[in-house]
N, CA, C and O atoms as CSV, one atom per row, in Angstrom:
chain,resi,resn,atom,element,x,y,z
A,1,UNK,N,N,-14.158,-14.225,-15.912
A,1,UNK,CA,C,-13.288,-13.103,-15.590
A,1,UNK,C,C,-14.145,-11.980,-15.012
A,1,UNK,O,O,-15.195,-11.641,-15.558
A,2,UNK,N,N,-13.684,-11.409,-13.905
A,2,UNK,CA,C,-14.412,-10.327,-13.262
A,2,UNK,C,C,-14.092,-8.992,-13.903
A,2,UNK,O,O,-12.985,-8.774,-14.397
A,3,UNK,N,N,-15.070,-8.103,-13.890
A,3,UNK,CA,C,-14.803,-6.757,-14.382
A,3,UNK,C,C,-13.891,-6.037,-13.402
A,3,UNK,O,O,-13.785,-6.427,-12.239
A,4,UNK,N,N,-13.238,-4.993,-13.873
A,4,UNK,CA,C,-12.331,-4.258,-12.981
A,4,UNK,C,C,-13.105,-3.635,-11.823
A,4,UNK,O,O,-12.571,-3.516,-10.720
A,5,UNK,N,N,-14.326,-3.246,-12.049
A,5,UNK,CA,C,-15.135,-2.676,-10.970
A,5,UNK,C,C,-15.439,-3.730,-9.904
A,5,UNK,O,O,-15.411,-3.434,-8.710
A,6,UNK,N,N,-15.726,-4.944,-10.332
A,6,UNK,CA,C,-16.004,-6.020,-9.371
A,6,UNK,C,C,-14.756,-6.357,-8.569
A,6,UNK,O,O,-14.831,-6.573,-7.360
A,7,UNK,N,N,-13.610,-6.402,-9.238
A,7,UNK,CA,C,-12.366,-6.672,-8.517
A,7,UNK,C,C,-12.073,-5.553,-7.523
A,7,UNK,O,O,-11.605,-5.821,-6.416
A,8,UNK,N,N,-12.339,-4.311,-7.897
A,8,UNK,CA,C,-12.095,-3.183,-7.005
A,8,UNK,C,C,-12.958,-3.300,-5.757
A,8,UNK,O,O,-12.502,-2.995,-4.655
A,9,UNK,N,N,-14.199,-3.740,-5.922
A,9,UNK,CA,C,-15.083,-3.891,-4.769
A,9,UNK,C,C,-14.598,-5.007,-3.856
A,9,UNK,O,O,-14.703,-4.897,-2.634
A,10,UNK,N,N,-14.071,-6.073,-4.433
A,10,UNK,CA,C,-13.557,-7.176,-3.627
A,10,UNK,C,C,-12.343,-6.745,-2.813
A,10,UNK,O,O,-12.190,-7.142,-1.658
A,11,UNK,N,N,-11.487,-5.936,-3.415
A,11,UNK,CA,C,-10.253,-5.530,-2.751
A,11,UNK,C,C,-10.506,-4.441,-1.719
A,11,UNK,O,O,-9.880,-4.444,-0.660
A,12,UNK,N,N,-11.382,-3.537,-1.997
A,12,UNK,CA,C,-11.642,-2.431,-1.087
A,12,UNK,C,C,-11.288,-1.110,-1.730
A,12,UNK,O,O,-10.784,-1.080,-2.853
A,13,UNK,N,N,-11.546,-0.015,-1.031
A,13,UNK,CA,C,-11.247,1.301,-1.575
A,13,UNK,C,C,-9.750,1.603,-1.502
A,13,UNK,O,O,-9.004,0.922,-0.799
A,14,UNK,N,N,-9.334,2.600,-2.216
A,14,UNK,CA,C,-7.940,3.041,-2.171
A,14,UNK,C,C,-7.779,4.015,-1.007
A,14,UNK,O,O,-8.341,5.111,-1.019
A,15,UNK,N,N,-7.015,3.609,-0.013
A,15,UNK,CA,C,-6.753,4.437,1.155
A,15,UNK,C,C,-5.236,4.552,1.335
A,15,UNK,O,O,-4.647,3.820,2.130
A,16,UNK,N,N,-4.606,5.470,0.596
A,16,UNK,CA,C,-3.143,5.552,0.592
A,16,UNK,C,C,-2.490,5.765,1.959
A,16,UNK,O,O,-1.483,5.122,2.257
A,17,UNK,N,N,-3.029,6.637,2.782
A,17,UNK,CA,C,-2.401,6.905,4.085
A,17,UNK,C,C,-2.404,5.662,4.962
A,17,UNK,O,O,-1.405,5.359,5.615
A,18,UNK,N,N,-3.504,4.952,4.981
A,18,UNK,CA,C,-3.580,3.724,5.767
A,18,UNK,C,C,-2.645,2.665,5.186
A,18,UNK,O,O,-2.007,1.920,5.929
A,19,UNK,N,N,-2.567,2.603,3.869
A,19,UNK,CA,C,-1.678,1.641,3.216
A,19,UNK,C,C,-0.217,1.903,3.592
A,19,UNK,O,O,0.536,0.966,3.856
A,20,UNK,N,N,0.180,3.174,3.614
A,20,UNK,CA,C,1.560,3.517,3.982
A,20,UNK,C,C,1.851,3.071,5.413
A,20,UNK,O,O,2.922,2.530,5.690
A,21,UNK,N,N,0.914,3.293,6.309
A,21,UNK,CA,C,1.098,2.885,7.709
A,21,UNK,C,C,1.248,1.370,7.815
A,21,UNK,O,O,2.104,0.877,8.549
A,22,UNK,N,N,0.422,0.641,7.089
A,22,UNK,CA,C,0.474,-0.828,7.119
A,22,UNK,C,C,1.798,-1.321,6.549
A,22,UNK,O,O,2.431,-2.209,7.120
A,23,UNK,N,N,2.211,-0.754,5.435
A,23,UNK,CA,C,3.477,-1.162,4.821
A,23,UNK,C,C,4.633,-0.901,5.772
A,23,UNK,O,O,5.480,-1.772,5.970
A,24,UNK,N,N,4.678,0.287,6.363
A,24,UNK,CA,C,5.771,0.638,7.265
A,24,UNK,C,C,5.811,-0.288,8.476
A,24,UNK,O,O,6.875,-0.773,8.861
A,25,UNK,N,N,4.655,-0.526,9.067
A,25,UNK,CA,C,4.588,-1.410,10.238
A,25,UNK,C,C,5.029,-2.822,9.883
A,25,UNK,O,O,5.760,-3.454,10.645
A,26,UNK,N,N,4.594,-3.318,8.740
A,26,UNK,CA,C,4.974,-4.664,8.310
A,26,UNK,C,C,6.481,-4.763,8.086
A,26,UNK,O,O,7.108,-5.746,8.483
A,27,UNK,N,N,7.057,-3.750,7.454
A,27,UNK,CA,C,8.500,-3.746,7.232
A,27,UNK,C,C,9.255,-3.670,8.552
A,27,UNK,O,O,10.304,-4.295,8.709
A,28,UNK,N,N,8.729,-2.911,9.491
A,28,UNK,CA,C,9.350,-2.810,10.818
A,28,UNK,C,C,9.357,-4.166,11.516
A,28,UNK,O,O,10.278,-4.475,12.271
A,29,UNK,N,N,8.338,-4.969,11.265
A,29,UNK,CA,C,8.235,-6.306,11.851
A,29,UNK,C,C,9.124,-7.325,11.137
A,29,UNK,O,O,9.154,-8.496,11.514
A,30,UNK,N,N,9.847,-6.882,10.109
A,30,UNK,CA,C,10.761,-7.775,9.409
A,30,UNK,C,C,10.179,-8.452,8.184
A,30,UNK,O,O,10.823,-9.322,7.598
A,31,UNK,N,N,8.987,-8.076,7.789
A,31,UNK,CA,C,8.382,-8.671,6.596
A,31,UNK,C,C,9.009,-8.067,5.345
A,31,UNK,O,O,9.585,-6.980,5.393
A,32,UNK,N,N,8.896,-8.770,4.236
A,32,UNK,CA,C,9.374,-8.257,2.949
A,32,UNK,C,C,8.351,-7.268,2.408
A,32,UNK,O,O,7.234,-7.177,2.917
A,33,UNK,N,N,8.739,-6.528,1.372
A,33,UNK,CA,C,7.789,-5.601,0.750
A,33,UNK,C,C,6.593,-6.364,0.192
A,33,UNK,O,O,5.459,-5.897,0.293
A,34,UNK,N,N,6.834,-7.527,-0.391
A,34,UNK,CA,C,5.735,-8.348,-0.919
A,34,UNK,C,C,4.754,-8.730,0.197
A,34,UNK,O,O,3.539,-8.638,0.022
A,35,UNK,N,N,5.288,-9.154,1.330
A,35,UNK,CA,C,4.424,-9.505,2.466
A,35,UNK,C,C,3.682,-8.273,2.984
A,35,UNK,O,O,2.517,-8.363,3.371
A,36,UNK,N,N,4.354,-7.130,2.989
A,36,UNK,CA,C,3.719,-5.889,3.432
A,36,UNK,C,C,2.563,-5.518,2.498
A,36,UNK,O,O,1.510,-5.071,2.952
A,37,UNK,N,N,2.768,-5.707,1.201
A,37,UNK,CA,C,1.711,-5.424,0.230
A,37,UNK,C,C,0.528,-6.380,0.435
A,37,UNK,O,O,-0.627,-5.978,0.296
A,38,UNK,N,N,0.816,-7.630,0.762
A,38,UNK,CA,C,-0.250,-8.592,1.025
A,38,UNK,C,C,-1.055,-8.182,2.258
A,38,UNK,O,O,-2.277,-8.332,2.287
A,39,UNK,N,N,-0.374,-7.673,3.261
A,39,UNK,CA,C,-1.070,-7.191,4.464
A,39,UNK,C,C,-1.976,-6.015,4.116
A,39,UNK,O,O,-3.091,-5.911,4.627
A,40,UNK,N,N,-1.493,-5.133,3.248
A,40,UNK,CA,C,-2.271,-3.980,2.807
A,40,UNK,C,C,-3.538,-4.444,2.072
A,40,UNK,O,O,-4.621,-3.895,2.275
A,41,UNK,N,N,-3.386,-5.450,1.230
A,41,UNK,CA,C,-4.531,-5.975,0.480
A,41,UNK,C,C,-5.529,-6.631,1.432
A,41,UNK,O,O,-6.736,-6.431,1.300
A,42,UNK,N,N,-5.030,-7.415,2.393
A,42,UNK,CA,C,-5.918,-8.055,3.373
A,42,UNK,C,C,-6.684,-7.035,4.202
A,42,UNK,O,O,-7.808,-7.292,4.632
A,43,UNK,N,N,-6.068,-5.873,4.425
A,43,UNK,CA,C,-6.720,-4.813,5.206
A,43,UNK,C,C,-7.748,-4.045,4.374
A,43,UNK,O,O,-8.443,-3.170,4.890
A,44,UNK,N,N,-7.839,-4.377,3.087
A,44,UNK,CA,C,-8.808,-3.766,2.166
A,44,UNK,C,C,-8.631,-2.258,2.049
A,44,UNK,O,O,-9.592,-1.493,2.124
A,45,UNK,N,N,-7.367,-1.847,1.862
A,45,UNK,CA,C,-7.074,-0.423,1.640
A,45,UNK,C,C,-6.457,-0.198,0.258
A,45,UNK,O,O,-5.840,0.836,0.002
A,46,UNK,N,N,-6.630,-1.171,-0.618
A,46,UNK,CA,C,-6.083,-1.132,-1.969
A,46,UNK,C,C,-7.139,-1.626,-2.938
A,46,UNK,O,O,-7.737,-2.682,-2.730
A,47,UNK,N,N,-7.369,-0.856,-4.006
A,47,UNK,CA,C,-8.416,-1.239,-4.951
A,47,UNK,C,C,-7.908,-2.005,-6.167
A,47,UNK,O,O,-8.691,-2.354,-7.050
A,48,UNK,N,N,-6.611,-2.267,-6.219
A,48,UNK,CA,C,-6.056,-3.045,-7.311
A,48,UNK,C,C,-5.645,-2.242,-8.531
A,48,UNK,O,O,-5.152,-2.814,-9.503
A,49,UNK,N,N,-5.833,-0.947,-8.504
A,49,UNK,CA,C,-5.520,-0.134,-9.675
A,49,UNK,C,C,-4.088,0.401,-9.652
A,49,UNK,O,O,-3.473,0.539,-8.595
A,50,UNK,N,N,-3.580,0.696,-10.838
A,50,UNK,CA,C,-2.267,1.327,-10.940
A,50,UNK,C,C,-2.307,2.720,-10.327
A,50,UNK,O,O,-1.321,3.180,-9.750
A,51,UNK,N,N,-3.439,3.384,-10.452
A,51,UNK,CA,C,-3.583,4.721,-9.873
A,51,UNK,C,C,-3.422,4.662,-8.360
A,51,UNK,O,O,-2.793,5.542,-7.773
A,52,UNK,N,N,-3.974,3.647,-7.725
A,52,UNK,CA,C,-3.866,3.515,-6.277
A,52,UNK,C,C,-2.409,3.309,-5.871
A,52,UNK,O,O,-1.964,3.870,-4.870
A,53,UNK,N,N,-1.671,2.520,-6.627
A,53,UNK,CA,C,-0.244,2.335,-6.344
A,53,UNK,C,C,0.467,3.684,-6.421
A,53,UNK,O,O,1.293,4.007,-5.567
A,54,UNK,N,N,0.143,4.462,-7.439
A,54,UNK,CA,C,0.747,5.795,-7.575
A,54,UNK,C,C,0.397,6.667,-6.382
A,54,UNK,O,O,1.266,7.355,-5.846
A,55,UNK,N,N,-0.867,6.649,-5.955
A,55,UNK,CA,C,-1.286,7.448,-4.802
A,55,UNK,C,C,-0.562,7.002,-3.531
A,55,UNK,O,O,-0.181,7.832,-2.705
A,56,UNK,N,N,-0.376,5.700,-3.380
A,56,UNK,CA,C,0.323,5.171,-2.201
A,56,UNK,C,C,1.772,5.635,-2.214
A,56,UNK,O,O,2.295,6.062,-1.184
A,57,UNK,N,N,2.419,5.557,-3.360
A,57,UNK,CA,C,3.808,6.011,-3.456
A,57,UNK,C,C,3.914,7.505,-3.177
A,57,UNK,O,O,4.810,7.936,-2.451
A,58,UNK,N,N,3.009,8.299,-3.744
A,58,UNK,CA,C,3.033,9.744,-3.514
A,58,UNK,C,C,2.768,10.070,-2.048
A,58,UNK,O,O,3.396,10.966,-1.483
A,59,UNK,N,N,1.851,9.352,-1.443
A,59,UNK,CA,C,1.540,9.567,-0.030
A,59,UNK,C,C,2.731,9.186,0.833
A,59,UNK,O,O,2.999,9.844,1.838
A,60,UNK,N,N,3.446,8.135,0.459
A,60,UNK,CA,C,4.623,7.749,1.242
A,60,UNK,C,C,5.670,8.850,1.222
A,60,UNK,O,O,6.439,8.999,2.171
A,61,UNK,N,N,5.700,9.621,0.143
A,61,UNK,CA,C,6.653,10.723,0.068
A,61,UNK,C,C,6.277,11.814,1.077
A,61,UNK,O,O,7.148,12.372,1.745
A,62,UNK,N,N,4.999,12.110,1.183
A,62,UNK,CA,C,4.580,13.151,2.126
A,62,UNK,C,C,4.628,12.668,3.568
A,62,UNK,O,O,4.689,13.479,4.492
A,63,UNK,N,N,4.601,11.354,3.769
A,63,UNK,CA,C,4.633,10.771,5.113
A,63,UNK,C,C,6.004,10.160,5.437
A,63,UNK,O,O,6.111,9.335,6.344
A,64,UNK,N,N,7.037,10.553,4.711
A,64,UNK,CA,C,8.341,9.891,4.835
A,64,UNK,C,C,8.987,10.054,6.204
A,64,UNK,O,O,9.728,9.168,6.629
A,65,UNK,N,N,8.736,11.149,6.906
A,65,UNK,CA,C,9.355,11.319,8.228
A,65,UNK,C,C,8.777,10.355,9.266
A,65,UNK,O,O,9.545,9.671,9.944
A,66,UNK,N,N,7.460,10.276,9.414
A,66,UNK,CA,C,6.947,9.328,10.407
A,66,UNK,C,C,6.972,7.861,9.953
A,66,UNK,O,O,6.936,6.960,10.792
A,67,UNK,N,N,7.033,7.614,8.657
A,67,UNK,CA,C,7.003,6.241,8.135
A,67,UNK,C,C,8.141,6.036,7.125
A,67,UNK,O,O,7.885,5.827,5.939
A,68,UNK,N,N,9.394,6.094,7.592
A,68,UNK,CA,C,10.534,6.060,6.666
A,68,UNK,C,C,10.740,4.736,5.937
A,68,UNK,O,O,11.223,4.736,4.805
A,69,UNK,N,N,10.389,3.615,6.549
A,69,UNK,CA,C,10.608,2.318,5.901
A,69,UNK,C,C,9.739,2.182,4.651
A,69,UNK,O,O,10.197,1.674,3.628
A,70,UNK,N,N,8.498,2.632,4.732
A,70,UNK,CA,C,7.612,2.569,3.564
A,70,UNK,C,C,8.163,3.445,2.446
A,70,UNK,O,O,8.208,3.034,1.287
A,71,UNK,N,N,8.580,4.652,2.804
A,71,UNK,CA,C,9.136,5.559,1.797
A,71,UNK,C,C,10.356,4.934,1.120
A,71,UNK,O,O,10.444,4.931,-0.108
A,72,UNK,N,N,11.285,4.411,1.895
A,72,UNK,CA,C,12.503,3.826,1.327
A,72,UNK,C,C,12.175,2.636,0.431
A,72,UNK,O,O,12.753,2.495,-0.647
A,73,UNK,N,N,11.256,1.784,0.867
A,73,UNK,CA,C,10.911,0.603,0.056
A,73,UNK,C,C,10.199,0.962,-1.240
A,73,UNK,O,O,10.411,0.320,-2.268
A,74,UNK,N,N,9.360,1.984,-1.191
A,74,UNK,CA,C,8.575,2.338,-2.370
A,74,UNK,C,C,9.315,3.269,-3.334
A,74,UNK,O,O,8.963,3.341,-4.511
A,75,UNK,N,N,10.331,3.977,-2.850
A,75,UNK,CA,C,11.032,4.933,-3.708
A,75,UNK,C,C,12.508,4.631,-3.927
A,75,UNK,O,O,13.037,4.914,-5.002
A,76,UNK,N,N,13.176,4.069,-2.942
A,76,UNK,CA,C,14.626,3.941,-3.050
A,76,UNK,C,C,15.106,2.536,-3.365
A,76,UNK,O,O,16.285,2.347,-3.664
A,77,UNK,N,N,14.237,1.557,-3.308
A,77,UNK,CA,C,14.633,0.168,-3.596
A,77,UNK,C,C,14.114,-0.268,-4.945
A,77,UNK,O,O,14.347,-1.404,-5.359
């Protein structure tokens, strides 16, 4: 079993703004939220922590006008 720090390094840093953009673009392309999250992980903008998920959701709120699909999926569904 890997330590949480090792898993975080494998996944990448937490980059909420980039994650919101990736999620929104993926949803626009017709992907599901699960597929959008997988794209975010592949792009290495998620560190695997619950805190990062919270930051991504909060960032989607501040970016809701330019990236409405991400906001709706993360807050309204």
